[in-house]
C-alpha positions, 0 to 999 in steps of 0.5 A, spaced: 639 373 238 646 371 242 649 364 241 650 360 247 658 358 249 656 351 247 653 354 240 659 358 239 664 353 240 660 348 236 660 353 231 668 354 231 669 347 232 665 345 224 669 352 222 676 349 223 673 342 221 672 345 214 678 349 214 682 343 214 678 339 210 676 334 216 668 335 216 668 327 217 671 327 223 667 327 230 670 331 235 668 330 242 668 338 245 667 336 252 672 331 252 677 336 249 675 341 255 675 336 260 682 335 259 684 342 258 681 343 265 685 337 268 692 339 265 690 347 267 689 345 274 694 339 276 700 342 271 700 349 270 694 353 267 698 354 260 699 346 259 692 346 257 692 349 250 699 345 249 696 339 252 691 338 247 695 340 241 699 335 243 694 330 244 691 332 238 697 331 234 698 324 237 691 322 235 693 325 228 699 321 227 696 314 230 690 315 225 694 316 219 699 311 221 693 306 220 693 303 227 687 305 229 681 309 227 680 317 228 675 315 234 680 309 237 686 314 236 683 321 239 680 316 245 687 314 246 690 320 246 686 324 250 686 318 256 694 318 256 694 326 256 689 326 262 692 320 265 699 323 265 696 331 267 692 328 273 698 324 276 703 330 275 706 333 280 709 340 279 711 340 287 715 333 287 723 333 287 725 331 280 720 334 276 721 337 270 723 345 271 727 343 278 
């Protein structure tokens, strides 16, 4: 039987979490994929993995500093990145890369 994409992503997520010894961390796969979609469509396609990586890194730093729980740190990091990507206009004068 062939696994569905959702099953494969959940299995891959569990494998990554185990490899990093983060088995107790809850990951909202749909929220991360949604953020990647916003970044890909609002900025440029390669912004998707870059955005999700930086958001995850920021969440890890916030969580590690003791300022917030893992869940709160991830929610805030995803929200900041989603808002920034949604508001990004690559065609605006003065936009990065101009």
